[in-house]
N, C-alpha and C positions, 0 to 999 in steps of 0.2 A: 360547286367545286368539281373539277374534272376527275375522271377515273384515275389518271396518272398522278395527280396531286394526292388523292386519297390513298393510293398505293404507297407513295413516298412517306406520307404521314404514318401509315400503319407500320411500314418497315422501320422508321425512326423510333416509334414507340416500342417495337419488339427489341430493337438493339439496345435501347435504354434499359428495358426490363431485364434483358440478359446481363447487361453490365452490372446492374444492381444486384442481381442474383449471384454473380460471380464474387462480389465482395461481401455479401451478407454473411454474418457469422453470429453465433450465440454470444450474448453479452457475458462479460466476466462474472464469476460467482460473487454474490453479495457476502463477502467474508466480514464477520463482525467480531470475531474473537479468535485468540490463539493462546497457547500455553507456552511457558518456558520449556526448554528441552528436558529439564529435570522434573517438570510437573509441579513445581512449587508455587508458580505464579500464573495468573490468567490476566490477559488484557482484553477489555471489552470496549467495543465501539458503540457510542450512543449519539444519535443525530437529533438536533432540534430543528423544527421547521417554522416557517412564517405563518402557518395556519394549522389549527388543530383538526380541521376537517380532512379526514383521510381520502375523501372523494374529490377534493379540490386539487388544482395544479399547485404544487407547493415547491418552495425553494428551501434548501438547507441554509440555515443562518449560523449554526455552530455545530461542531463535531467534538465530542469529548472522548478521550481514550483513558479509561479507568483501569488502574492496576489493582488487582485483588489477590489476597493470599489464600492458599489452600488451607482449609480449616482443619487443625489437628485434634480438636476436641480434647483439650488438656483436662478439663473437668469432667469426671465420669458422670456427674448428674445431668450434663447437657449432651452426652454422646449419643449420636444416632448411628447405629451400625447398619451400613448399607454398602452395596457393591458399586457405589458411585462416589466421586469426589465432591466436596462442598467447598464453596468459595465465600470468603468473608471480607467485608471492609473493616480493616483494623487500623490501629494507630500508625502503622507503617505504610498504609496504602497511600497512593498518590495518583494524580491525573494530569492530563494535558488537554487544554481547551484551545481549539482553533476557531477563529471567527472569520467572517467575510469570505474572500476568495480561497484562502487556505482551508477554511472549514468546508468549503464545497468540493475541494479536490478529493478524489478517492484514493485512500491509502489502505494497505493491508498492514496490520501491526505485528511486530515481533518484540518479545521481552526476554532479557538475558536471564541466565540462571541465578544471578544474585539479586534480581529484581530492581537493579539500579539504573538500567538503561533500556530505553524504548527506541526501536528503529521503525520508522514508517516508510513502507515501500510504495512508491507512487505507481498507480495504475494508469493514470492519464498519460497520453503520449508525451515524451520529453521534448519533442520538437515544438510543442506549443509554448515553450518558454517557462514551463513549470518545473519545479524540483522533482527529481525522481527518487530521492532518498533523503531522509531527515533523521538526525540523531538527537535524542533528548536524554538529559541526565536528571536524576531525581534531586530536587532541592527542597527539602522538607516535604510539603504536601503537593507540590506542583513540579512540572517538568520544565527545564531550561533548555532552549535550543543550543546545541553544540555547533552543528553545521548543517546546512542544506546543500545538497549536491545536485548539479545539473549533469546531463549526459557528458558534457565536455570535461567534467571533472573525473569521469570514470572511464570513458572510452577514448582511445587514441584517434587522431584525425582520420586514419585510413578505415576506421570502423564506424564512422558516423558520416551521414550525408548532410550537406548544408540545408538549413531549414527551408530555404526557398525551393529546394529540389525534392524534398521528402514529401510523400503522400501517405497520410495515416488514415486507415479505415478501421472498422471494428474487426476486420480479419487480420490486421497487422499484428504479428507476434509482439508480446510485451517486451520491454527492454531487457528483462531478466530471463526471458525464455531461452532454454538451452543451457543456462548457467545455474549457479546455486549461491545461496547466502547462508552463512552459519556463524555463530558466535564461537570464539576461541574458548577452550576449557576453563580459562581463568576469567572469562567475561571482560577482558581488556581490549579485545579487538573484534571487528567484524571481518570475516573472510568472504570476499566476493570472487568466486570462480566464474569467469566469463565464458560465453559460448565459443570463444576462440582459444580456450585452454590457457588463458592467462589468470594469474591470481593476484588480487589486490588485497592488501592488509590495511584496514582502516582502523586507526586508533580511536577508541570511543571517548577518550578524555578530551580530545581536541579536534578530531576529524582528519588528522594527518593521514595521507594516503602513501603507501609504499608499494611499489610493483616488484613482484618476485621476478628474478632473472634466472 
């Protein structure tokens, strides 16, 4: 190999390494639990894998989101006084189980103050054709999907790029970055304040979206 070819190969490798370094970014945190704003409920993420060997290359086959109640210790004989909250699985507890591709998608869970609604916030880039937001309502001991949202359901055309033109890397801000999500005080709506200072009011009973003007 000539000296010129070796130099070109080295330059190409350096450029590639520089490009990779420019887009490299820490992975998102592995969020597995959150509490309702009033602290009455906790939602816990549990993942099942296709292998029990922790050293093997494993795939997620199911993800369960378990809603737990804050333990009030109504019976004095069972009460443990401590400066930390305790969480119990009670007769009113419920869960959401996602299998297959849905179970492998990464969501961060939110639970409403009344414990009746779970919102799953998608971390996987929305341009991959996956839902970015899911609403579930309690139906006895399980959750029923109310609606799954794509970016096109939440963002106006001027705020989203065609899938064929968008490039997602681990350094790309998440779709909710710069905005906020919050339940209304009565737990009837999810309020999404976008990074463009728009407000979307999402009705939790049916997923209807209203834009504030």
